[in-house]
N, C-alpha and C positions, 0 to 999 in steps of 0.2 A: 401770438404763436411763435415758437422757437424751433428752428430746424436743429436737430441734435445729431451731430457727427459722432462717430464711434469707430474704434479699431481695437483689434485684439481682445474683444469681449468687454471693453470699457468705454464709457462715454468720454469724449475728448474734454480736456480741461477747458478749452476755449468755450465749448458749449455749456459747461457747468457755470462758468463765469457769467455768460449771457443769461442763463436760467435764473441765477440769483438776482441779476439786475431787472429782469422781466418781472420777477416776483415783486420787487419794490415798485415798479411802474404800475403794475396791475392793482396793487393795494391803494395807490393814489387815486386811480380812476374807478375803483371798485369793479374790477373785471377779473376774469379767470385767466390762468396761464395754461396754454396748450402746447405740449411738446410733440414733435413729429420725428419718428424713427423710421428710416427706410433701410431695408436690408433683407436678409434671409436667415431665419433661425436666430433673430436678435431680440425677440419679444421680452426676454428676461431682463433687458436693460430698462424697460419701462418703469419697473418698480423703483429703480435707482433714481430715475428722473423725478418721480413723485417725492421721494425723500429729499431731493434737492430743491423742491419748490413748485413743481408742476401740479396743477389740479386735475388735468386730463392728459393722457398720452395716446396719440394715434399711432398705430403700428401697421405699416404696410410691409407684410412679411411674404415675400415671393422670391422664387429662384431667379427671376429676371433682374432682381436688385442685389444679387449676391456679391457682385463686384461693382464698384463705382464706375459709372460712365456718365458724363454730363448729360448726354442725350436721354438716357433712361430716367435718371434722377430728376431732371427738369420736367419731364412728362408727368412723373408720379407726383412730385411736389406741387406742380401747377394744378393738377386735378384736385388735390386736397384743398389747396387755397381757394379755388373757385367754389368748391362745395361748402366749405366752412366759413368763408368770408370774414377772416380776422380783420380787426381794425389795424393791427400792427403785426409785421412779420420781421423777425430778427434772425440774422445768420452771422456766423463768425467770418471775419475777414481772413479766412484761411484760403489755401489754394482752391479747394473744392467749393467752399462757401462763396468766394468771389465769382467763380465760374457759373454757379447756379443763380446767384442773385441777379447778375446782369441779364441773363436770358429770361428769367421770370419777370423782371420789371418790364421788359419789352412785351412779353406775352400778355401780361396783366394790364398793360397800358397805365402804369403807375410810376411814381417817382422813386428813386433809390438814392439814399445818402450812403456813400461808400467810405469805408475805413473810418468810422466814427470813433472818437476818443472821449466824447462826452455825450451822454444820453439822458434826457430829462422830459418831464411832462410840463407843457406850458400852462401856467395858471390861468384859469378863465376860459380857455378853449379846449383843454385836455388833448391838445395836439402833441405828437412826438416831436421834440426839438433835439437836433443832434449837432455836435461840434465836430468839424472836420478840418484837419490841418491843410493849409494852402500855401502856395509859394515856398515850397520846400520846408514847410513847418513854421514859417515866420509869422503867420497869422492863423487864427482859428475862425473858420467860416461857420456861421450858425445857419442851419438849414431846417426847413419843415415842408410838409406836403399837405396843404390845406384842403385839396379837393379830391384827388384820386385815392383809391383804397386797393390794397392795404398800404399803410405807410411803411416803407421798407428801409432797412439799414443793415449794413454789415459792420460789425464791431471789432476793433483791433484787439487781438489776444493780449492778455496780461494787464489790461486797463482796470478791470474790476476783480475783486477777490472772489474766490470760490466760496459759495455759501456753506453754512453749516449743514451737515447731513442730519436730518431729523427723522429717525426711524419711525416715530409715532405718526408722521404725516400720512394721511389717507387720500386717495384719489381714484380716478377712474381710468382704466386701461381699455382701449377699444381698438379692435382690429378693423382695418379698412381695406377695401378692394380697390386696386388701381390697375389700369390698363396702360402699360408702357408703350404700346404700339409697336410698329415695325422698326426695330433698332438697326441702324446701319453700321454700328461699330461693335466690335467684340474684343474682349480682353483675352489675349493669347497667353500672356505671361505677366506676372506681377512681381516686382522687385521692391523690397523695402530698403531704402538707403540707410546706412549706418551713420546716424548723426545725433548730436546732442541737442536737446531742446533748451535754448538759451533762457527761455522764460521760466524754466524749472530749476535752474542751477542755483546752488547755495553760494558760490563765489563766482563773480563775473569780472574778468579783466578786459576793459574796454579800450580799444585803440582808437585814438582820434587822429586828425591830420598830422599832428606833431609827432606821432609814433609811426608814421607811414614807412620810414626807412628802417624800422626796427621790428618788423612783424615777426620774424623768426624768433627773436628774443622774447617778444610778447607771448608767443605760443609756448615757448619753453618755460617761461615764468608761470603762466597759467597752469600748465601741466604739473609743475613742481609743487604747487600749493593746492592741487585738486580742484582747480577752477576751470571755467569755460571762457573762451575768447569771444568778445563781442566787438562790434565796430560802429563808428558813426557813419552817417550817410555818405560823406565824401569818399570814404574808402570803399564802401559798397558800390557807389556809382562808378568807380574805376575798375570794378571787378576784381579787386585784390582779395576779397573774401565774399562768399555768397550772401545774398540778402537775407537768408535765414538767420544770419547772425547780426543783422542791423538793429541797433537800439535807438529808440526815439519815436516820436509821434507818427513818422512815416515808415517805421519798422515795427519793433516789438517793445512792449513794456516789460521790464524785468523786476523780479521781487526777491533778490538775493539777500543773504545775511550780510555780505560784504560786496560792494562794487568798487573796484579800483579803476580809476579813469586816468588814462595816460595820454596826455597831449590833446585833449579836447577843450575847445574854447568855452563851452557851456552855453551854446545857443538854446533858446527856449524850447525848440522842437526836440532837441536831444534830452534836455533836463526832464521833460515830461516822461521820458522812458525810464528814468531811475528814481522817480520821486517816492516809490514804495520800497526802495532799498533801505535796510536797517542802518547800515553804516556806509558812507561814501568817502573814499580816500582819493584825492586828486594829486597828480604830479604834472606840473606845468611850469615852463620857464618864465611865463608872464605873471608877475605878482598881482596884476590887476585883471586877470582873466575872470570872466563871469562865473566859471565853474567853481571858483574858490568860495563864493558866497553860498553855494549849494552843498559844499563838502563839510563833513564833520572834521576831517583832517586834510591838510594840503601841504605839499612840498613844493617849494619854488626852486626848480633846478632843471637842467637839461635832461631829457629822457635818455639820451645816449650815455649819460653818466650814471643816472640812477638805476636804470634797468640792469646793467651788469652787476651792480652791488646787490640789488634785490635777488637776482638769480643766484648769485654766489651764496647768499645767506640761506635761501630756501633749499638749495642743493646740499648744503652742509648740515642740514637738519635743524635749521633755525625756525622752522614753521611753527606757528602757535595758533 
């Protein structure tokens, strides 16, 4: 079972990524994939979910779910899970997905593997096995839930590709009734922040610890080449840039055409976030920095010298 998030009349990319991975897992254990859509007047999205890999889509379509609240959505999804009893329940490690998953795991008295970057089926047991970054991403902890059900996991966005949309796929769409109960919270106003999704950017300029003193220049350079700024964990930890822009196993995985990495050492937990970039270019003053072995091209020089030159070229029309 996959909880399918949506907004503005579309299924979220993170949910489509999980749907594709769920299809792979289900084929291994010869099971069906069930998607769950919660909302109001969103049943039209169910057919899209089938085209992307679901065999069945359960739609809870009620005005009580028109706006997301953790309380109402937890009640609704909890009822569906108890009724359908899936072996596995997957959610995106998004803001809403994380809020739902923790509450559901407690209510269902089951285990939760949070922020997984690796998801597999264990041969011989058919158990869900997930890899989760630990100690700041320096290790990958392998977790499984052998007894309680469902086996739950939240999956880091950007780790898996969006599956091919197959219009010929057929499946079942079923409306389900849910009782969200007496809700203590009410959405009075909803504001959508104007922000760029770093996971969807074509060009990402990523600032590491070595570029900490040059963030204004990094932003200007990214803007000048039509790119988006990303950061490594140390800069996000300091609050210099919101975590929405953190790249790595404890942040987001990116899939750009070009990733330009400025002043990052190349720790394993960061590199996992750029492994699907088509081209990686690194600038680092350390000739032995680990990032250089993961880059297609690298420049050994001081960021403070290279950035002004890059910015001058891009602003003068030298972009290619």
